[in-house]
C-alpha positions as a Markdown table, in Angstrom:
| # | Residue | x | y | z |
|---|---|---|---|---|
| 1 | Met | 1.8 | -12.3 | 9.9 |
| 2 | Gln | 3.0 | -15.3 | 11.6 |
| 3 | Ala | 4.8 | -18.1 | 9.7 |
| 4 | Ala | 1.7 | -20.3 | 8.8 |
| 5 | Ser | -0.2 | -17.2 | 7.6 |
| 6 | Arg | 2.9 | -15.9 | 5.5 |
| 7 | Glu | 3.2 | -19.3 | 3.8 |
| 8 | Ser | -0.5 | -19.5 | 3.1 |
| 9 | Tyr | -0.2 | -16.0 | 1.5 |
| 10 | Arg | 2.8 | -16.8 | -0.2 |
| 11 | Val | 1.1 | -19.8 | -2.0 |
| 12 | Ala | -1.7 | -17.8 | -3.3 |
| 13 | Ala | 0.4 | -14.8 | -4.0 |
| 14 | Glu | 2.3 | -17.2 | -6.5 |
| 15 | His | -1.1 | -18.3 | -7.8 |
| 16 | Leu | -1.8 | -14.7 | -8.6 |
| 17 | Ala | 1.5 | -14.2 | -10.4 |
| 18 | Thr | 0.7 | -17.2 | -12.6 |
| 19 | Tyr | -2.8 | -15.9 | -13.4 |
| 20 | Ala | -1.7 | -12.4 | -14.2 |
| 21 | Arg | 1.0 | -13.5 | -16.6 |
| 22 | Gly | -1.6 | -14.8 | -19.1 |
| 23 | Ala | -4.3 | -12.1 | -18.4 |
| 24 | Gln | -5.0 | -8.8 | -20.0 |
| 25 | Pro | -4.5 | -5.9 | -17.6 |
| 26 | Asp | -8.2 | -5.0 | -17.6 |
| 27 | Ala | -9.1 | -8.4 | -16.7 |
| 28 | Val | -6.8 | -8.3 | -13.8 |
| 29 | Ala | -7.9 | -5.2 | -12.4 |
| 30 | Ala | -11.4 | -6.4 | -12.4 |
| 31 | Thr | -10.3 | -9.6 | -10.6 |
| 32 | Ala | -8.5 | -7.2 | -8.1 |
| 33 | Asp | -11.8 | -5.3 | -7.4 |
| 34 | Glu | -13.6 | -8.6 | -6.8 |
| 35 | Leu | -10.8 | -9.7 | -4.4 |
| 36 | Leu | -11.1 | -6.4 | -2.6 |
| 37 | Ala | -14.8 | -6.4 | -2.5 |
| 38 | Val | -14.5 | -9.9 | -0.6 |
| 39 | Ala | -12.0 | -8.5 | 1.8 |
| 40 | Gly | -14.5 | -5.9 | 2.7 |
| 41 | Leu | -17.0 | -8.5 | 3.4 |
| 42 | Leu | -14.5 | -10.3 | 5.6 |
| 43 | Arg | -13.8 | -7.0 | 7.4 |
| 44 | Arg | -17.7 | -6.7 | 8.0 |
| 45 | Glu | -18.3 | -10.2 | 9.0 |
| 46 | Pro | -16.0 | -11.5 | 11.8 |
| 47 | Arg | -17.9 | -14.8 | 12.0 |
| 48 | Leu | -17.3 | -15.4 | 8.3 |
| 49 | Arg | -13.6 | -14.6 | 9.0 |
| 50 | Arg | -13.4 | -17.0 | 11.8 |
| 51 | Ala | -15.2 | -19.9 | 9.8 |
| 52 | Leu | -12.9 | -19.4 | 6.8 |
| 53 | Ser | -9.6 | -19.4 | 9.3 |
| 54 | Glu | -10.9 | -22.2 | 11.3 |
| 55 | Pro | -7.7 | -24.5 | 11.7 |
| 56 | Ala | -9.9 | -27.5 | 12.8 |
| 57 | Arg | -11.7 | -27.4 | 9.6 |
| 58 | Ala | -9.9 | -28.9 | 6.5 |
| 59 | Gly | -8.6 | -26.5 | 3.9 |
| 60 | Ser | -11.0 | -28.0 | 1.4 |
| 61 | Asp | -14.0 | -27.6 | 3.4 |
| 62 | Arg | -13.4 | -23.9 | 4.0 |
| 63 | Ala | -12.8 | -23.4 | 0.2 |
| 64 | Gly | -16.2 | -25.1 | -0.2 |
| 65 | Leu | -17.8 | -23.0 | 2.1 |
| 66 | Leu | -16.4 | -19.9 | 0.2 |
| 67 | Gly | -17.6 | -21.4 | -3.0 |
| 68 | Asp | -21.0 | -22.1 | -1.8 |
| 69 | Met | -21.4 | -18.4 | -0.9 |
| 70 | Leu | -19.8 | -16.7 | -3.9 |
| 71 | Arg | -20.1 | -18.8 | -6.9 |
| 72 | Gly | -21.9 | -16.9 | -9.5 |
| 73 | Lys | -21.5 | -13.6 | -7.6 |
| 74 | Ile | -17.6 | -13.2 | -8.5 |
| 75 | Gly | -15.6 | -14.3 | -11.4 |
| 76 | Ala | -14.1 | -17.7 | -11.6 |
| 77 | Asp | -10.7 | -16.2 | -11.5 |
| 78 | Ala | -11.1 | -14.5 | -8.2 |
| 79 | Leu | -13.0 | -17.4 | -6.7 |
| 80 | Asp | -10.0 | -19.8 | -7.7 |
| 81 | Leu | -7.7 | -17.3 | -6.1 |
| 82 | Leu | -9.7 | -16.8 | -2.8 |
| 83 | Ser | -10.0 | -20.6 | -2.6 |
| 84 | Thr | -6.2 | -20.8 | -2.6 |
| 85 | Leu | -6.0 | -18.4 | 0.1 |
| 86 | Val | -8.6 | -19.8 | 2.4 |
| 87 | Ser | -7.4 | -23.5 | 1.9 |
| 88 | Gly | -4.2 | -22.5 | 3.6 |
| 89 | Arg | -3.5 | -22.3 | 7.6 |
| 90 | Trp | -4.1 | -19.0 | 9.1 |
| 91 | Ser | -2.9 | -18.3 | 12.7 |
| 92 | Ala | -5.7 | -15.7 | 13.2 |
| 93 | Pro | -8.9 | -14.6 | 11.4 |
| 94 | Ser | -7.4 | -11.1 | 11.3 |
| 95 | Glu | -4.4 | -12.5 | 9.3 |
| 96 | Leu | -6.8 | -13.8 | 6.7 |
| 97 | Leu | -8.2 | -10.3 | 6.3 |
| 98 | Asp | -4.6 | -8.9 | 5.8 |
| 99 | Gly | -4.0 | -11.6 | 3.3 |
| 100 | Ala | -7.3 | -10.8 | 1.3 |
| 101 | Glu | -6.5 | -7.3 | 1.3 |
| 102 | Arg | -2.9 | -7.6 | 0.2 |
| 103 | Leu | -3.9 | -10.1 | -2.3 |
| 104 | Gly | -6.4 | -7.6 | -3.9 |
| 105 | Val | -3.6 | -5.0 | -4.0 |
| 106 | Glu | -1.1 | -7.0 | -5.4 |
| 107 | Ala | -3.6 | -7.8 | -8.3 |
| 108 | Leu | -4.2 | -4.3 | -8.7 |
| 109 | Leu | -0.3 | -3.6 | -9.1 |
| 110 | Ala | 0.0 | -6.7 | -11.2 |
| 111 | Ser | -2.6 | -4.9 | -13.7 |
| 112 | Ala | -0.6 | -1.7 | -13.6 |
| 113 | Asp | 2.6 | -3.5 | -14.1 |
| 114 | Ala | 1.2 | -5.4 | -17.2 |
| 115 | Ala | 0.1 | -2.0 | -18.4 |
| 116 | Gly | 3.4 | -0.4 | -17.9 |
| 117 | Asp | 2.2 | 2.1 | -15.5 |
| 118 | Leu | 3.8 | 1.1 | -12.2 |
| 119 | Gly | 6.2 | 4.0 | -12.0 |
| 120 | Glu | 3.4 | 6.5 | -12.6 |
| 121 | Val | 1.2 | 4.9 | -10.0 |
| 122 | Glu | 3.9 | 5.2 | -7.5 |
| 123 | Asp | 4.3 | 9.1 | -8.3 |
| 124 | Glu | 0.7 | 9.7 | -8.1 |
| 125 | Leu | 0.0 | 8.0 | -4.7 |
| 126 | Phe | 2.9 | 9.9 | -3.4 |
| 127 | Arg | 1.8 | 13.2 | -4.8 |
| 128 | Phe | -1.7 | 12.8 | -3.6 |
| 129 | Gly | -0.3 | 12.1 | 0.1 |
| 130 | Gln | 1.6 | 15.3 | -0.2 |
| 131 | Val | -1.4 | 17.1 | -1.1 |
| 132 | Val | -3.3 | 15.6 | 1.9 |
| 133 | Ala | -0.5 | 16.3 | 4.2 |
| 134 | Asn | -0.4 | 19.9 | 3.1 |
| 135 | Glu | -4.0 | 20.6 | 3.5 |
| 136 | Pro | -5.1 | 20.0 | 7.3 |
| 137 | Gly | -8.9 | 20.2 | 6.7 |
| 138 | Leu | -8.7 | 17.6 | 3.8 |
| 139 | Ala | -6.5 | 15.4 | 5.9 |
| 140 | Val | -9.1 | 15.5 | 8.7 |
| 141 | Ala | -12.0 | 14.9 | 6.1 |
| 142 | Leu | -10.2 | 11.8 | 4.4 |
| 143 | Gly | -9.0 | 10.2 | 7.6 |
| 144 | Asp | -11.9 | 10.5 | 9.8 |
| 145 | Pro | -12.7 | 6.7 | 10.7 |
| 146 | Met | -16.2 | 7.7 | 11.7 |
| 147 | Ala | -17.2 | 9.0 | 8.1 |
| 148 | Pro | -18.5 | 6.3 | 5.6 |
| 149 | Val | -15.7 | 5.1 | 3.3 |
| 150 | Glu | -17.9 | 5.6 | 0.1 |
| 151 | Gln | -18.5 | 9.2 | 1.2 |
| 152 | Arg | -14.7 | 9.9 | 1.6 |
| 153 | Ala | -14.1 | 7.9 | -1.7 |
| 154 | Val | -16.6 | 10.1 | -3.7 |
| 155 | Leu | -14.2 | 13.2 | -2.4 |
| 156 | Thr | -11.0 | 11.4 | -3.7 |
| 157 | Arg | -12.6 | 10.5 | -7.0 |
| 158 | Asp | -13.6 | 14.1 | -7.4 |
| 159 | Leu | -10.0 | 15.5 | -6.5 |
| 160 | Leu | -8.4 | 12.7 | -8.6 |
| 161 | Ala | -10.5 | 13.0 | -11.7 |
| 162 | Gly | -8.5 | 13.3 | -14.8 |
| 163 | Lys | -5.2 | 13.4 | -12.7 |
| 164 | Ala | -4.5 | 9.9 | -11.8 |
| 165 | Arg | -4.9 | 6.4 | -13.4 |
| 166 | Pro | -7.7 | 4.2 | -12.3 |
| 167 | Val | -5.3 | 1.8 | -10.4 |
| 168 | Thr | -4.0 | 4.8 | -8.2 |
| 169 | Val | -7.6 | 5.8 | -7.6 |
| 170 | Arg | -8.5 | 2.4 | -6.5 |
| 171 | Leu | -5.5 | 2.3 | -4.3 |
| 172 | Val | -6.4 | 5.6 | -2.6 |
| 173 | Glu | -9.8 | 4.0 | -1.9 |
| 174 | Val | -8.1 | 1.0 | -0.3 |
| 175 | Ala | -6.2 | 3.3 | 1.9 |
| 176 | Leu | -9.5 | 4.9 | 2.8 |
| 177 | Ser | -10.8 | 1.6 | 4.0 |
| 178 | Gly | -7.5 | 1.5 | 6.6 |
| 179 | Phe | -5.3 | -1.2 | 4.7 |
| 180 | Gly | -3.6 | -3.2 | 7.1 |
| 181 | Gly | -5.2 | -1.7 | 9.9 |
| 182 | Arg | -3.3 | 1.5 | 9.4 |
| 183 | Ser | -4.6 | 5.3 | 9.3 |
| 184 | Phe | -5.3 | 6.7 | 6.0 |
| 185 | Thr | -1.9 | 8.4 | 5.7 |
| 186 | Gly | -0.1 | 5.3 | 7.0 |
| 187 | Ala | -1.8 | 3.2 | 4.4 |
| 188 | Leu | -1.1 | 5.4 | 1.7 |
| 189 | Thr | 2.7 | 5.4 | 2.6 |
| 190 | Arg | 2.5 | 1.6 | 2.8 |
| 191 | Leu | 1.0 | 1.4 | -0.7 |
| 192 | Val | 3.8 | 3.6 | -2.1 |
| 193 | Glu | 6.3 | 1.4 | -0.7 |
| 194 | Leu | 4.5 | -1.8 | -2.3 |
| 195 | Val | 4.6 | -0.4 | -5.4 |
| 196 | Ala | 8.4 | 0.5 | -5.2 |
| 197 | Glu | 8.8 | -3.2 | -4.0 |
| 198 | Arg | 7.1 | -4.8 | -7.1 |
| 199 | Arg | 9.6 | -2.4 | -9.1 |
| 200 | Asp | 12.6 | -3.8 | -7.0 |
| 201 | Arg | 13.1 | -0.5 | -5.5 |
| 202 | Gln | 13.8 | 1.0 | -2.0 |
| 203 | Val | 11.9 | 4.3 | -1.1 |
| 204 | Ala | 13.8 | 7.3 | 0.2 |
| 205 | Tyr | 11.8 | 10.0 | 1.9 |
| 206 | Val | 13.9 | 13.2 | 1.5 |
| 207 | Thr | 13.0 | 16.5 | 3.3 |
| 208 | Val | 14.8 | 19.6 | 1.9 |
| 209 | Ala | 14.4 | 23.3 | 2.6 |
| 210 | Ala | 14.1 | 23.8 | -1.3 |
| 211 | Pro | 13.2 | 21.5 | -4.1 |
| 212 | Leu | 16.5 | 19.5 | -5.3 |
| 213 | Thr | 17.2 | 19.9 | -9.1 |
| 214 | Glu | 16.7 | 16.8 | -11.3 |
| 215 | Asp | 20.5 | 16.3 | -11.2 |
| 216 | Glu | 20.6 | 16.6 | -7.4 |
| 217 | Glu | 17.9 | 14.0 | -7.1 |
| 218 | Gln | 19.6 | 11.5 | -9.3 |
| 219 | Arg | 22.9 | 11.9 | -7.8 |
| 220 | Leu | 21.4 | 11.2 | -4.2 |
| 221 | Gly | 19.4 | 8.3 | -5.6 |
| 222 | Ala | 22.6 | 6.7 | -7.1 |
| 223 | Arg | 24.4 | 7.3 | -3.7 |
| 224 | Leu | 21.8 | 5.6 | -1.8 |
| 225 | Ala | 21.3 | 2.8 | -4.4 |
| 226 | Ala | 25.2 | 2.2 | -3.8 |
| 227 | Ile | 24.4 | 1.9 | 0.0 |
| 228 | Tyr | 21.2 | -0.3 | -0.2 |
| 229 | Gly | 22.2 | -2.5 | -3.2 |
| 230 | Arg | 19.2 | -1.7 | -5.2 |
| 231 | Glu | 17.6 | 1.1 | -7.2 |
| 232 | Val | 16.0 | 3.8 | -4.9 |
| 233 | Ser | 12.8 | 6.0 | -5.5 |
| 234 | Val | 13.6 | 9.3 | -3.9 |
| 235 | Lys | 10.4 | 11.0 | -2.7 |
| 236 | Gln | 10.9 | 14.7 | -1.7 |
| 237 | Thr | 9.0 | 16.8 | 0.6 |
| 238 | Val | 9.6 | 20.4 | 0.9 |
| 239 | Asp | 9.8 | 22.1 | 4.4 |
| 240 | Pro | 11.3 | 25.6 | 4.5 |
| 241 | Glu | 11.6 | 25.3 | 8.3 |
| 242 | Ile | 14.4 | 22.9 | 8.4 |
| 243 | Leu | 16.6 | 26.0 | 6.9 |
| 244 | Gly | 19.0 | 23.9 | 4.8 |
| 245 | Gly | 20.4 | 20.4 | 4.3 |
| 246 | Ala | 18.4 | 17.4 | 4.2 |
| 247 | Ser | 16.8 | 14.7 | 6.2 |
| 248 | Val | 16.5 | 11.2 | 4.5 |
| 249 | Arg | 14.6 | 8.3 | 5.8 |
| 250 | Val | 15.0 | 4.8 | 4.2 |
| 251 | Gly | 13.0 | 2.2 | 5.9 |
| 252 | Ser | 14.2 | 2.5 | 9.7 |
| 253 | Asp | 17.3 | 4.3 | 8.8 |
| 254 | Leu | 17.3 | 8.1 | 9.2 |
| 255 | Tyr | 20.1 | 10.6 | 8.3 |
| 256 | Asp | 19.3 | 14.0 | 9.5 |
| 257 | Gly | 21.8 | 16.6 | 8.3 |
| 258 | Thr | 19.5 | 19.6 | 8.5 |
| 259 | Val | 20.5 | 23.0 | 9.8 |
| 260 | Leu | 17.5 | 22.7 | 12.2 |
| 261 | Arg | 18.9 | 19.7 | 13.8 |
| 262 | Arg | 22.3 | 21.3 | 13.9 |
| 263 | Leu | 20.9 | 24.5 | 15.6 |
| 264 | Asn | 18.8 | 22.4 | 18.1 |
| 265 | Glu | 21.9 | 20.3 | 19.0 |
| 266 | Thr | 24.0 | 23.6 | 19.6 |
| 267 | Arg | 21.0 | 25.2 | 21.6 |
| 268 | Asn | 20.7 | 21.9 | 23.8 |
| 269 | Ala | 24.7 | 22.1 | 24.4 |
| 270 | Leu | 24.5 | 25.6 | 25.6 |
| 271 | Ala | 21.5 | 25.2 | 27.8 |
| 272 | Lys | 23.6 | 22.2 | 29.6 |
| 273 | Arg | 26.4 | 24.5 | 30.4 |
């Protein structure tokens, strides 16, 4: 987002934080569903996006237009939050859509936080991403942008029934919609990171040839926390093809200490002789 849009989102996000502190988790989750439903409407209706982000129109007029359309169709809390959102200045209609989606996601995370479920939601999202990555047919089915979102959502609800919290299931559905213009797998990864951010943690993606023991994972997490100055959530992927060692990615930083990398470097060096 550009600066004006970031500031408009910040104001709405602060309003959400104030609201969530005084509400029950189920009520916040219901508000989140309404925010995401309106984000879906904005995605389908480009003319509405433009009207609600038109810089020549006063913020109060844009909020009034939104209220005329949605009053009585969504709850008062959701309408209040969305009115705050559209009252701000938006650099582009697409950034208003991004702001509405992000606000809905943050409301879901606030409900999970209030219920004490954030850590579990983070793990469930990551594990589901691993399941999808290891099943090419499933990855194709869920990542197909030509297939209706609801059809793919039914499949994910069946897969996650009894295995994940409702907030996790809802976040997977957000990923299916292409959260932030990303692919399904890219959206899942971003959602994992947003959950970690809310827990004031950094995510470390670790690829190993064999699973780390709990003690090894804790020691690696502590070492990375010392480097980055905050707690780290270690997310393991097992890939026997790397032969040994580990690859660790934190943000844009990559530490590749795999045996496969060293073999490739040796092979390349010999080929140049």
